[in-house]
N, C-alpha and C positions, 0 to 999 in steps of 0.2 A: 504494500500500500504506500503510495506517495502522499506525503503531507508536509506542510510547512511548519517549521519549529518557531513557536512564539515563546522562546526561553532566553535566558541571559547568556547562552553559549554552552555547548556548541549551538550553532545557529544555521539558518538556511543560507547557503552559499550560492554564488552564481554558477552557471554552467561553465563559464570560462575558467573560474578558479578550480573547479573539479577537473577540467580537462588538462590543466597545468600539471596535474599529478601523474599523467600518463607517460612520463619520461623517466628513465632510470639514470641515476648519476652515481659516480664514484665519490666517496667523501673526500678523497685526496686530490681529485681532478681540479685543475686550475679554473676551468669554466664554472665549476660549482662553487669554489672558494670566492670567486668574483661576485657571485650572487649573494653570498653571505655578507661580504663587505658592503655591497650596495644597500642591502637591507639595513645594516647598522647605520650607514650614512643617512638613509631616508628617514629612519626613526628619529635621529637627532633633529632633522629638519621639521618633522611633524610635531615634535615636542618643543620647538623653538629653543633648543639646547645648544649653546655654542660649543664648537669643537675644542675651544681653548679650555673650557671648564668641565665638559661632560664627555662621556663615552658610552657605548652600548655593548652589553654582553648578552648573548643568546644562551639559554640554558635548556637542555633536554627536559621533557616532562611537562606536566600540567602547570597551571598558575601557582598552585600550592608549592610545587618544587622551587619555583622562583622565589616565593616569599621565604621559604625555609632556607634557601641558599643565602639570601641577604641577611636574615636574622642570625643564622649560625656562622656566617662568615664575618659579620661586622661587629657583633656584640661580644666583646672579649670576656675573659674570666674575671677581670676586675671591674667590668662594666655592669650597668643596670638599665633595663629597658622598661619604659612606661608604655603600656598598650592602651590606647583609647578605643573602647569597645561599645558598639551599639547594634550588634548582630552576630550571626554565626561565624563570619569570617574574621572578626576581631577575636572571637573566642578561639578560633583555630590558631591564631598567633600565640595565644596562651598555651595551647596544646603543644605547639612547636617548642616553646621555651621549656616546658616541663619535660618533654622527651630528651631535649639536649642538655638539660641541667643548667639552663641560663637563668640568671637572676632577673626577675621581672615583677612588676606590679601592674594591676589593672585599674583603670578608671572607667567605670561603666555608666551608660545612660540607657533608658528604656529604648526599645527598638524603633519607636516613632519619634525619638528626640535625637538631635545632633550633639556630638561632643562640644562642650563650651570652652572656647579659647581662654576665657577668664579663669575658669576652674583649673585648666591645665597650667596656666600661669602660676596659680597658687600652689599647685602640687609641686611644680619645679622649684618654687621659692622655698618650700618646706622640706624638700628632699634633695639636697645637693649631690647625693650619690647617683642620681639618675643621669645617664650619659646619652641615652637614645630614646626617641619617641616614635611610636608607629601608629598608624591609623588607616582605615579603609576609606576610600573616596566614595565609591558607589556601593553601598551595602545591598546586595541583591536579596538578602534575607527579607527585607521589607520594601526595597525600592527607593530608600532615602538617599539623598545626595549630601554628603557631609561637606562642611566648609573648611577645606584644606588650606585656603589662602590665609584665613585668620589664624589658624593653628600654626601655620608655617612661620608667621611673623613672631609669634610668641616663642616657639621652639628655637628658631635661629637667634632671636633676641637673647636667649639664655645660653647660646653657644652650644646647643645640643645637636646631635645627628638626627635627621628627620627621615623616616622611612614611610613611603606612601604606597599602599596597595591600590593601584588604579586599574585593577584587573578588568572591571566591567565598564570603565569610563574612558580610558585612553583610546582615541580614535573616534569616539562619539561625542566627547565633550572637550572643548578647547582647554588645554593645559599648557601654560607658558613656563617652562622649567627655569629659564633665566630669571624671570620675575619671581617665581615661587621660591626658588632657592633650596628645594628639597635635595637631600643627598642621594637617596635611592627612590626610584619610582618603578614599580613592577607591573607588567601587564602580560597578556597571553595571546598566542596566535589565533585563537578561536573566538575572539570577542569582537570589538567594534571595528577592527581592521577587516573583519569578515573572511578570515582564513579558516583553517581546520585545526583540530587539536593536535598537539605534539611537542610544542616548546613554549617556554615563557621568555620574556626579555626584560632586561634591567637597564634603565637609563641611570647611570651612576656619575656622581661628581668625582672627578679624577682623584682629588686628594683624599676623599672618603674611601674610595676603592683601594687606593694604595695603602691606607691604614688597615685594610683587611688582611694584608699579607701575613701568613702564618697563624691566623686566628681560627680558621675553619675547623669545625667539628666533624666534617664529612669529607671523604675523598671525592665522591662524585659531584657534590654540591659546593665545592670550593670555588667561590666566586672569583677570587683573585687569580687562581691558577687557570680557570677557564678563560679569563681575560688575557692572561699572558700568552697563552697558546693562540687564541683567536686573533689577537691584535697583530700577530706577525704577518699572516697572509690570509686569514679567514678560515683556517682549519679549526674544527671543533676538537676538544681533547679526546672525547670518546665518540662512538658512532652517532651521527646526527640523523634526524628524521628527514631524509633528503626530499621525499615527496611533499611533505608538509612545508618545507622551506620553499619549494617551487610554487606551491599554492599561495603561500604568504607573499612572495615577491609579486605574483600576479594580483593579489588582493590590494597591495599597496598602490599598484598602477591604477586599479579601478577606483580606489579612494581619491587619487589625484584627479582622475577624469570626472569624478562627481563634483569636484570643486573644492576638495580638501575637507578638513575636519569640520569647519564651520558649516558647510553645506550639508554634510552628513548629520551633524547635530540638528539642523533645521528639519531634516526629514524625520529623524527619530522623534523630535519634539512634536512635530505635527501628527505622527502616528500616535504618540502618547496622549496628546490633548484630544484628538479625534475620538479615540476609544473611551477616554474618561467621560466625555460628553455623551456618547452613545450609551454607556453603561448607566450614567445618571438618569437617562430617560427611562431605563428599565428598573430604576430604583436600587441599583447596585452601587454602593459607596466605596471610596478608596480608604485604605488604612492610614496612609500618610497625608499630612496637610499639603496642599498644593505648593506652598512656599518652599518645601524641602523635597518635593517629588522629583526624582530623576527622570530623564527621558528614556532610560534603559529598560526598566521593568517596573510594573505597577502591581501592588498588592490590593486585592479587592476583598471586602467582607462577603461572606456567604449571602446569596440572595434569600430573602424571606419568602420562600415558597414551600408548598406542601411536600413533605417527604423528600427533601433535598438530599442528594448524594453527590459529592464531588466526583467519585469514580464513575458514576453514571453519566454525569455531564461531560467528563473528560472523554469517555468513549464516544458519546454522541457527537462531540466537536471533532474528534479525531477521524471518525468515519466520513466527515464532511470536509476534511482537508487541512486541519490544523491541530497541533499538539500544544497544549498549555502546560502550566506548572502547578504542582501542589503548593500549599502554603508552607511557610517555615516560621511563622510567628506563634509562639506558644500560648500567649494569653488571649488570642482571638482566633476564631475560625475563619480562615482565609484561603484564597488561591491567588496565583500570580500569572500575569501575562506579559511576555517580553515584547519589546517594540523594535528590536535591532535585527540586523541581517538584511537579506534581500526581501524586505517587507515594506509595503507601501500603504498609503491611505486606503486604497480599495480593499486591502486585506483587513484592515481594522473595521471597515463598514460591513464587509461580508461576515466577519466573526461576530459582530454585534447582532446581525440578523440571525445567525445560527443560534446564539444564546437566547435570543427572543423566542425563536421556535421551540427550543428546549423548555423554556419556562411555560410556554403555552401548552405543550404536551403534558407537563406536570400539573398544570392547573386543570386540565380536562380529566385527569385521573381522580380528582376529588369527588 
């Protein structure tokens, strides 16, 4: 069955991205290494990260591999990490530190609230042992978009290392690294660039990356050693996902052709606002306040209809061409719908019509 993915990634890709994977490459071949180097250069440009201050490291594995690589390579034995958490992916950072034996402390907010820069400022004033601060930009647990700009000013004002998980935002929301000043920003091949799963990438401030030398708690996820090898000529330390890399290179070209990140953001935002309006017409409300709602994925409260079952609605929608996402918010009954990938306004309108039909079917069962 063919259906479109309305999820925060993996997502629906273009036919041309899929076709790019129909070529086999040697990992040590010069033609392939040139592609790796071009991707690194393109990512710097997309992030408005100057080559003087920043570099890019590609890391095998999912986005979590990239986050774990940064945390376990940058936070040393004498360091302490403050994790700003308002969702499952902030909690995952804590899991990473516990497994690696890293000293960390968590500042938590409810899933529908953003981390407060003023509170972070107070924490840093009261705990001088903290050396690093991490947070998620777009928490797909709820669909909230956190204010990394305000937090960055506070963190860098205290002279701390700032780690941003921009997994589900980079490529779909404009991020200016030179202005932001973050030390590490992590994203993934299968998110808003609209490639397929297989590697993460880290945009790293060069001095912060150099400070990682010798700190890594993992061989495979050693960020600095990965950089040292890759920076010579584009070779990955260990076997790279060649087909995924080719797909990602094609996806970057398609992002450029669309008009860049700002234009993609506008499409995603239009998808998001169109669906929110249509769902409101059906009496289905969002979990997140519109002021903090990201254009990436939206969490909706269960509709108030007779004998509602998410599993039943999911199958009904899937049979008609779309796959949505279950909820991940513990204190409310919710489901989620992604707005990213090869998805357009007409998809949002069609989805709303399908949900309306489902609700009518359930009403007629009474």
